[in-house]
Every structure is written in C-alpha cells, then in structure tokens.
C-alpha positions as CSV (number, residue, x, y, z in Angstrom):
1,M,0.0,0.0,0.0
2,G,1.3,3.4,-0.9
3,K,1.3,6.5,1.2
4,S,-1.2,8.1,-1.1
5,K,-3.7,5.2,-0.7
6,I,-3.4,5.4,3.1
7,K,-3.8,9.2,3.0
8,S,-7.0,8.9,0.8
9,L,-8.5,6.3,3.2
10,L,-7.8,8.5,6.2
11,I,-9.4,11.5,4.5
12,K,-12.5,9.4,3.6
13,A,-12.8,8.2,7.2
14,I,-12.4,11.7,8.6
15,S,-14.9,13.2,6.1
16,N,-17.5,10.5,6.9
17,K,-20.3,12.1,9.1
18,F,-20.8,8.9,11.1
19,S,-17.1,8.6,12.0
20,I,-17.0,12.3,13.0
21,S,-20.2,11.8,15.1
22,L,-18.6,8.7,16.7
23,L,-15.4,10.6,17.5
24,V,-17.2,13.5,19.0
25,F,-19.4,11.1,21.1
26,F,-16.3,9.4,22.5
27,L,-14.5,12.6,23.2
28,W,-17.6,13.9,25.0
29,L,-17.9,10.7,26.9
30,F,-14.3,10.5,28.0
31,F,-13.6,14.1,28.8
32,F,-16.7,16.2,29.4
33,D,-19.4,13.8,30.6
34,Q,-20.4,13.5,34.3
35,H,-18.9,10.0,34.3
36,S,-15.6,11.0,32.5
37,I,-12.2,9.5,33.2
38,W,-11.3,12.4,35.5
39,E,-14.5,12.0,37.6
40,R,-13.9,8.3,37.9
41,K,-10.3,8.9,39.0
42,E,-11.6,11.4,41.7
43,Y,-14.2,8.9,42.8
44,T,-11.6,6.2,43.1
45,N,-9.3,8.4,45.2
46,K,-12.2,9.3,47.5
47,I,-13.1,5.6,47.9
48,E,-9.5,4.8,48.8
49,A,-9.4,7.7,51.3
50,L,-12.7,6.7,52.9
51,S,-11.6,3.1,53.1
52,E,-8.4,4.1,55.0
53,E,-10.5,6.3,57.3
54,K,-12.9,3.4,57.9
55,K,-10.0,1.1,58.8
56,H,-8.7,3.7,61.2
57,F,-12.0,4.1,62.9
58,L,-12.6,0.4,63.2
59,T,-9.3,-0.1,65.0
60,K,-10.1,2.8,67.2
61,I,-13.5,1.4,68.0
62,K,-11.9,-2.0,68.8
63,K,-9.5,-0.4,71.2
64,D,-12.2,1.6,72.9
65,K,-14.4,-1.5,73.3
66,E,-11.5,-3.3,75.0
67,S,-10.8,-0.4,77.3
68,I,-14.5,-0.1,78.2
69,H,-14.5,-3.8,79.0
70,E,-11.5,-3.4,81.2
71,L,-13.1,-0.5,83.0
72,K,-16.3,-2.4,83.6
73,T,-14.6,-5.6,84.9
74,N,-11.6,-4.3,86.9
75,R,-12.1,-1.8,89.7
76,E,-8.4,-0.9,89.9
77,N,-8.4,0.1,86.2
78,L,-11.5,2.2,86.7
79,E,-9.9,4.1,89.6
80,K,-6.7,4.6,87.6
81,F,-8.7,5.9,84.6
82,A,-10.7,8.3,86.8
83,R,-7.5,9.6,88.5
84,E,-5.7,10.1,85.2
85,Q,-8.4,11.4,83.0
86,Y,-10.7,13.4,85.4
87,L,-8.1,14.2,88.1
88,M,-10.2,12.7,90.8
89,K,-8.7,12.2,94.2
90,K,-9.4,11.0,97.7
91,K,-10.1,13.4,100.5
92,N,-6.6,13.3,102.0
93,E,-4.6,13.4,98.8
94,D,-3.1,16.2,96.7
95,I,-2.7,16.0,93.0
96,F,0.4,17.3,91.2
97,I,0.2,17.5,87.4
98,I,3.5,17.1,85.6
99,I,3.6,18.2,82.0
100,E,6.6,17.0,80.1
101,K,8.0,19.2,77.3
102,E,8.6,17.4,74.0
C-alpha cells in the first residue's frame, strides 16, 4: 500500500459524518461527561481515602471497646482511669500535674 492510498482512506474516514459523530461522542464521553475519566479517578481516590478512614476508625472502636470492657470488669483500672483522665482524688490526697516538654 502506498502512502497516497493510506492518505486517501484516512481522508475518507475523517470526512464521513458517522465517524465524525462517533469521534465527537467518544470525546464527549471520556472528557466532558459526568462519568468521565477524570471524575472516575476522583471517585476512586475518594473511595480509597474513605476506606483508609474506615479502617482507622474500626481499629479505634476495637481499642475503645477493649478499654470499656477493662473499666467495667476491673475496679483498679476504673480508679486509675478516673484519676488520670478526670483528676479525681481521695479526701486526704493532693494532685500534682507534671507536663513533660517534648
């Protein structure tokens, strides 16, 4: 096949109204539509970020459930938690708060 034959076939394909319509349709679909490639990429990134966030919160929930179970079952842990978190004390005690600099 010569170069002129390929060139004439290409010109015929470009000048055909159906091929132009099809080309415009695919360009619109891939770049400008609501479900374009760019939108799909953004949705994929959002899904990945939300999956990581979900994983983080599930581990946090698991840790919190374990600590709640410990507080409900062990009186010493409950007293330790109350002293550390809410600065509770007995009548004859003084509390000193030590803040360490990083």
